[in-house]
C-alpha positions as CSV (number, residue, x, y, z in Angstrom):
1,M,-135.8,11.6,89.9
2,I,-134.2,13.7,87.4
3,R,-130.8,12.0,88.0
4,L,-132.3,8.6,87.5
5,K,-134.0,9.6,84.4
6,S,-130.7,10.8,82.9
7,L,-129.0,7.6,83.7
8,L,-131.8,5.6,82.0
9,L,-131.6,7.7,78.9
10,E,-127.8,7.2,78.6
11,Q,-128.1,3.4,78.9
12,W,-130.8,3.4,76.3
13,G,-128.6,5.4,73.9
14,E,-125.7,3.0,74.2
15,K,-127.9,0.0,73.5
16,S,-129.4,1.7,70.4
17,S,-125.9,2.3,69.0
18,T,-124.8,-1.3,69.5
19,A,-127.9,-2.6,67.9
20,K,-127.3,-0.3,64.9
21,D,-123.7,-1.6,64.4
22,T,-124.7,-5.3,64.6
23,R,-127.5,-5.1,62.3
24,Y,-127.6,-7.5,59.3
25,K,-125.6,-6.5,56.1
26,S,-126.9,-7.5,52.6
27,D,-124.9,-9.5,50.0
28,A,-124.6,-6.4,47.8
29,E,-123.0,-4.5,50.6
30,I,-120.6,-7.3,51.4
31,E,-119.7,-7.7,47.7
32,A,-119.2,-3.9,47.4
33,E,-116.9,-4.0,50.4
34,K,-115.0,-6.9,49.0
35,Q,-114.5,-5.2,45.6
36,A,-113.4,-2.1,47.3
37,K,-110.9,-4.0,49.3
38,I,-109.6,-5.8,46.2
39,Q,-109.4,-2.5,44.3
40,K,-107.5,-1.0,47.2
41,E,-105.1,-4.0,47.2
42,K,-104.6,-3.7,43.4
43,E,-103.8,-0.1,43.8
44,E,-101.3,-0.8,46.6
45,L,-99.8,-3.6,44.4
46,K,-99.5,-1.3,41.4
47,K,-98.0,1.4,43.7
48,K,-95.4,-1.1,45.0
49,E,-94.7,-2.4,41.4
50,Q,-94.1,1.2,40.3
51,E,-91.8,1.8,43.3
52,L,-89.9,-1.3,42.3
53,K,-89.7,-0.1,38.7
54,D,-88.5,3.2,39.9
55,I,-85.9,1.6,42.1
56,E,-84.7,-0.7,39.2
57,A,-84.6,2.3,36.8
58,K,-82.6,4.2,39.4
59,R,-80.2,1.2,39.9
60,K,-79.7,0.9,36.1
61,K,-79.1,4.6,35.9
62,L,-76.5,4.4,38.6
63,E,-74.9,1.4,36.9
64,L,-74.7,3.3,33.6
65,E,-73.3,6.4,35.4
66,K,-70.8,4.2,37.1
67,E,-69.8,2.4,33.8
68,E,-69.5,5.8,32.2
69,A,-67.4,7.1,35.1
70,D,-65.2,3.9,34.9
71,R,-64.8,4.3,31.2
72,L,-63.8,7.9,31.5
73,E,-61.4,7.1,34.3
74,K,-59.9,4.2,32.2
75,E,-59.5,6.5,29.2
76,R,-57.9,9.1,31.5
77,L,-55.5,6.5,33.0
78,E,-54.7,5.2,29.5
79,K,-53.9,8.7,28.3
80,E,-51.7,9.3,31.3
81,I,-49.9,6.0,30.7
82,Q,-49.5,6.8,27.0
83,K,-48.1,10.2,27.9
84,Q,-45.7,8.6,30.4
85,R,-44.6,6.1,27.8
86,E,-44.1,8.8,25.2
87,K,-42.1,10.8,27.8
88,E,-40.0,7.7,28.6
89,D,-39.5,7.0,24.9
90,E,-38.4,10.6,24.4
91,I,-36.0,10.4,27.3
92,K,-34.7,7.1,25.9
93,R,-34.2,8.6,22.5
94,E,-32.4,11.6,24.0
95,R,-30.1,9.2,26.0
96,E,-29.5,7.2,22.8
97,N,-28.7,10.3,20.9
98,Q,-26.3,11.4,23.7
99,R,-24.7,8.0,23.7
100,D,-24.3,8.3,19.9
101,I,-22.7,11.7,20.3
102,W,-20.4,10.4,23.0
103,R,-19.5,7.3,21.0
104,K,-18.8,9.4,17.9
105,E,-16.7,11.8,20.1
106,D,-14.8,8.8,21.5
107,E,-14.3,7.3,18.1
108,E,-13.1,10.6,16.8
109,K,-10.8,11.0,19.7
110,K,-9.4,7.5,19.3
111,K,-9.0,8.1,15.6
112,K,-7.0,11.3,16.2
113,E,-4.9,9.6,18.9
114,Q,-4.3,6.7,16.5
115,E,-3.4,9.1,13.7
116,K,-1.1,10.9,16.1
117,K,0.5,7.6,17.1
118,D,0.8,6.5,13.5
119,K,2.4,9.8,12.6
120,E,4.8,9.6,15.5
121,K,5.7,6.0,14.7
122,E,6.1,7.0,11.0
123,L,8.5,9.8,12.0
124,E,10.3,7.5,14.5
125,D,10.6,4.8,11.8
126,K,11.9,7.4,9.4
127,K,14.3,8.7,11.9
128,K,15.6,5.2,12.6
129,E,15.8,4.4,8.9
130,D,17.7,7.6,8.4
131,K,20.1,6.7,11.2
132,K,20.4,3.1,9.8
133,N,21.1,4.4,6.3
134,K,23.4,7.0,7.5
135,G,26.9,6.1,6.3
136,K,25.8,3.1,4.2
137,K,27.1,4.8,1.1
138,Q,30.8,5.4,1.5
139,G,31.8,9.0,0.7
140,G,28.3,9.9,-0.5
141,K,26.2,12.9,0.7
142,T,24.1,10.5,2.8
143,G,27.0,8.6,4.2
144,I,29.9,9.2,6.6
145,K,33.2,10.4,5.4
146,L,35.6,7.5,5.5
147,G,38.6,9.5,4.3
148,D,42.0,7.8,3.7
149,N,42.0,6.0,7.1
150,W,42.1,2.2,6.9
151,F,39.6,1.9,9.8
152,G,36.4,3.9,9.4
153,P,34.7,5.8,12.3
154,I,32.6,3.8,14.7
155,S,30.5,6.6,16.2
156,A,28.3,9.3,14.6
157,T,29.7,11.8,17.2
158,G,32.6,14.1,16.2
159,N,35.2,12.4,14.1
160,G,33.9,8.9,15.0
161,Y,36.6,8.3,17.6
162,E,36.2,11.1,20.1
163,P,37.3,9.7,23.5
164,R,34.9,9.7,26.5
165,G,37.7,11.1,28.7
166,H,36.9,11.5,32.4
167,D,33.3,11.9,33.9
168,A,31.5,11.2,37.1
169,F,32.1,7.4,36.7
170,G,35.8,7.5,35.9
171,H,38.1,7.5,32.9
172,G,37.3,5.9,29.6
173,H,41.0,5.4,28.4
174,W,42.5,2.1,27.6
175,H,43.8,0.3,30.7
176,A,42.5,3.1,33.0
177,S,42.2,1.8,36.6
178,R,38.9,0.3,37.7
179,K,37.9,-0.7,41.2
180,N,36.5,-4.1,42.0
181,S,33.9,-4.7,44.7
182,D,36.6,-6.1,47.0
183,G,38.7,-2.9,46.7
184,S,41.2,-4.4,44.3
185,T,41.8,-2.7,40.9
186,R,41.7,-3.9,37.3
187,P,42.5,-2.4,34.0
188,H,39.9,-1.0,31.7
189,R,40.0,-3.4,28.8
190,G,38.9,-1.0,26.0
191,L,38.6,2.5,24.8
192,D,35.4,4.5,25.3
193,I,34.2,6.5,22.3
194,K,31.6,9.2,22.7
195,S,28.2,8.5,21.2
196,K,24.5,9.5,21.7
197,A,21.7,7.1,22.6
198,G,19.8,6.1,19.5
199,D,22.6,7.2,17.1
200,P,23.8,4.7,14.4
201,V,27.0,2.7,15.1
202,F,29.2,2.0,12.0
203,S,31.4,-0.9,11.1
204,P,35.0,0.2,11.2
205,M,36.0,-2.6,8.7
206,D,34.8,-5.3,6.4
207,C,33.8,-8.1,8.8
208,K,31.4,-10.7,9.9
209,I,29.0,-10.2,12.9
210,K,30.4,-13.1,15.0
211,R,28.3,-12.9,18.2
212,V,25.7,-10.8,20.1
213,Y,25.5,-11.2,23.9
214,G,24.4,-9.6,27.2
215,I,27.1,-7.8,29.1
216,Y,25.7,-7.6,32.7
217,P,23.4,-9.8,34.7
218,N,22.1,-7.0,37.0
219,K,19.8,-4.0,36.3
220,C,21.9,-3.3,33.1
221,Y,20.9,-6.7,31.7
222,Y,19.4,-5.0,28.6
223,L,22.9,-3.7,27.4
224,K,24.3,-5.8,24.6
225,G,27.8,-6.5,23.1
226,V,28.7,-7.4,19.6
227,T,31.9,-9.2,18.4
228,L,33.1,-8.4,14.9
229,E,35.7,-10.5,13.0
230,G,37.6,-8.9,10.2
231,T,37.4,-10.5,6.7
232,G,39.4,-10.1,3.6
233,E,42.2,-7.6,4.0
234,Y,41.0,-7.0,7.6
235,S,41.5,-10.7,8.6
236,G,43.1,-11.1,12.0
237,Y,41.3,-8.0,13.6
238,V,38.7,-8.8,16.2
239,F,36.7,-6.0,17.8
240,R,34.2,-6.1,20.7
241,L,31.8,-3.2,20.9
242,F,29.6,-2.8,24.0
243,Y,26.4,-0.9,24.6
244,V,25.1,-1.4,21.1
245,K,22.3,-3.5,19.6
246,L,21.9,-4.7,16.1
247,A,19.8,-2.5,13.8
248,S,16.9,-3.8,11.9
249,G,17.9,-6.1,9.0
250,Y,21.2,-7.3,10.6
251,K,21.9,-10.6,12.3
252,V,24.6,-12.8,13.6
253,G,26.7,-14.4,10.8
254,Q,26.0,-11.6,8.4
255,Q,28.9,-10.1,6.3
256,I,29.0,-6.3,6.5
257,K,31.1,-3.6,4.9
258,K,33.2,-0.8,6.3
259,G,30.9,2.1,7.0
260,D,27.7,0.1,7.3
261,A,25.3,1.4,10.1
262,F,24.8,-2.1,11.5
263,A,23.9,-1.2,15.1
264,I,22.3,1.5,17.3
265,M,23.8,3.1,20.4
266,Q,22.0,2.2,23.7
267,D,21.2,4.5,26.6
268,L,23.6,4.4,29.6
269,E,22.9,7.8,31.2
270,N,19.5,7.2,32.7
271,R,18.7,3.5,33.2
272,C,22.0,1.8,33.9
273,Y,24.1,4.7,35.3
274,P,21.6,7.2,36.7
275,P,23.0,10.7,37.5
276,K,24.8,11.1,40.9
277,K,23.4,13.3,43.7
278,N,25.5,16.2,42.4
279,G,23.9,15.9,39.0
280,R,27.0,14.6,37.2
281,R,26.3,11.9,34.6
282,M,27.9,9.0,32.8
283,T,28.8,10.0,29.2
284,N,27.1,7.9,26.7
285,H,29.8,5.9,24.8
286,I,30.7,2.8,22.9
287,H,33.2,0.6,24.6
288,W,35.7,-0.7,22.0
289,E,38.0,-3.6,22.6
290,Y,40.7,-4.9,20.1
291,Y,42.1,-8.4,19.9
292,K,44.5,-10.1,17.4
293,N,43.1,-13.1,15.5
294,K,40.5,-14.1,18.2
295,Y,39.1,-13.0,21.5
296,V,41.1,-14.2,24.6
297,K,40.2,-12.8,28.0
298,G,42.9,-10.5,29.3
299,K,44.7,-10.4,25.9
300,D,43.3,-7.1,24.7
301,R,45.4,-4.7,22.7
302,N,45.6,-0.9,22.6
303,P,43.1,0.3,20.0
304,V,44.4,3.9,19.9
305,P,47.1,3.3,17.2
306,L,44.3,2.1,14.9
307,I,42.7,5.5,14.9
308,G,43.9,7.4,11.8
309,M,45.9,4.4,10.7
310,K,46.6,4.2,6.9
311,K,46.3,1.0,4.9
312,P,49.4,-1.1,5.4
313,D,51.7,-1.5,2.3
């Protein structure tokens, strides 16, 4: 009985609770609930709007911070670039300055070299001019001594007619024996007179410069010969001088005087006749041939008697 009574009480309580929940609500209650709901939604909307505003403010702040950071980074990069450019400009200026220094040094060096060359050339020209003028004045301090001999000296060495004599390449006497390539012999057609390369060569008489020509076709092609034809009281005398070249101011066909330094001695010792293995050398000399009236091959005369010869009566 008691158990049944409990069950009945429980069932009655549940029904009472359900009846209470489903009871009728008044319009005022419904309106109040509706307003409360609307108010709640407004508050939630405001809250969301505020959250959006906060997010937007935060975004703008981040953008401003980023822009500021970008601006600072740009300024830093520009400063670094400017510093690099300034450094490059400084290096460029230093290089330009160094180039200017080198250029000035080169110009100064070239100037000194040119001055040295000009000075050497001036000295050489002066030396050549002195050699050329040596003996132009007959009997003067600057000229050669012609003395009483009818024919003046040819060479500036010794008395002007010092013979070459014998050296590593043979004798220089008139008609000394010479060997041909086939083993036969021939006479030496002239008299060799000692001289020095570069020394002046003097005219032994009043004459005309008839011809200038090459002597050899081989390695000695540079060697020259000059033919002189006597004029005036020296008419009939024809001389051929080898290993000489005309001095500046002289030309073929020109009339020259006894004692004029009309030519310059060429070098035989080194280029044309180099030293032999034993060191012996060719003596630099002027080859002098003498002919009567005109040059005829093989008709040369002995020039030795003309050395020291007095003027014929």
